[in-house]
C-alpha positions in Angstrom: 109.6 100.0 92.3 112.4 97.6 92.9 113.1 94.5 91.0 114.8 91.2 92.0 115.3 88.2 89.8 115.7 84.7 91.1 115.8 82.1 88.4 112.6 82.4 86.3 110.6 84.5 88.8 110.9 88.3 88.7 109.6 90.2 91.8 108.5 93.9 91.5 107.9 95.7 94.7 105.7 98.8 94.8 104.8 101.1 97.7 101.3 102.1 98.5 99.5 105.2 99.8 97.7 103.2 102.5 99.0 104.1 105.9 100.8 101.4 107.8 100.6 99.0 104.9 103.4 96.9 103.5 104.6 97.2 100.0 102.9 95.1 97.3 105.1 92.4 95.7 104.3 91.1 92.3 105.7 87.7 91.3 106.0 87.5 87.6 106.9 84.0 86.3 109.0 84.1 83.1 108.4 80.4 82.5 104.7 80.8 82.6 104.4 83.7 80.3 107.6 85.3 79.0 106.0 87.8 76.7 103.4 88.8 79.3 106.1 89.3 81.9 108.2 91.5 79.6 105.1 93.5 78.7 104.2 94.0 82.4 107.8 95.0 83.3 107.8 97.6 80.4 104.5 99.1 81.9 106.1 99.3 85.4 109.3 101.0 83.9 107.2 103.5 82.0 105.4 104.5 85.2 102.0 103.2 83.9 100.9 101.9 87.3 102.1 105.0 89.2 99.2 106.4 91.2 96.7 103.9 89.7 94.3 102.5 92.3 93.6 98.8 92.8 90.0 97.9 92.4 90.3 94.2 93.4 92.9 92.5 95.5 92.8 88.8 96.3 95.7 88.3 98.6 98.2 85.7 97.3 96.4 85.4 94.0 95.7 88.5 92.0 95.5 92.3 91.8 93.4 94.2 89.2 94.2 97.8 88.4 92.0 100.7 87.2 92.9 103.0 84.4 95.8 105.4 84.5 94.6 109.0 85.1 97.2 110.4 82.7 95.2 110.4 79.5 98.2 110.6 77.2 100.0 107.7 79.0 96.8 105.7 79.0 96.3 106.4 75.2 100.0 105.5 74.5 100.2 102.3 76.6 96.7 101.3 77.7 95.6 99.5 74.5 99.0 97.9 73.7 98.6 94.3 72.7 101.2 91.6 72.9 101.6 88.3 70.9 100.5 85.1 72.5 103.1 83.3 74.4 104.3 80.1 72.8 102.7 76.9 73.9 
């Protein structure tokens, strides 16, 4: 994972296990959801998404992940909730 930050957009780049594929780049918009972005970044830092398969990808729009196979990590981080972002 590498992270770059330009103004209010944080980009997280992750490799994949798919042969001849490009890395996946997530654009996280701090101005859209500051608490959600910080939560997502903490999950990336903890390795929560390492080895977790995508089950739905809509290029340029969204990616949905499955569950982490590490039961202890899933138990510790999988049900974490965050406060709503301010309006």
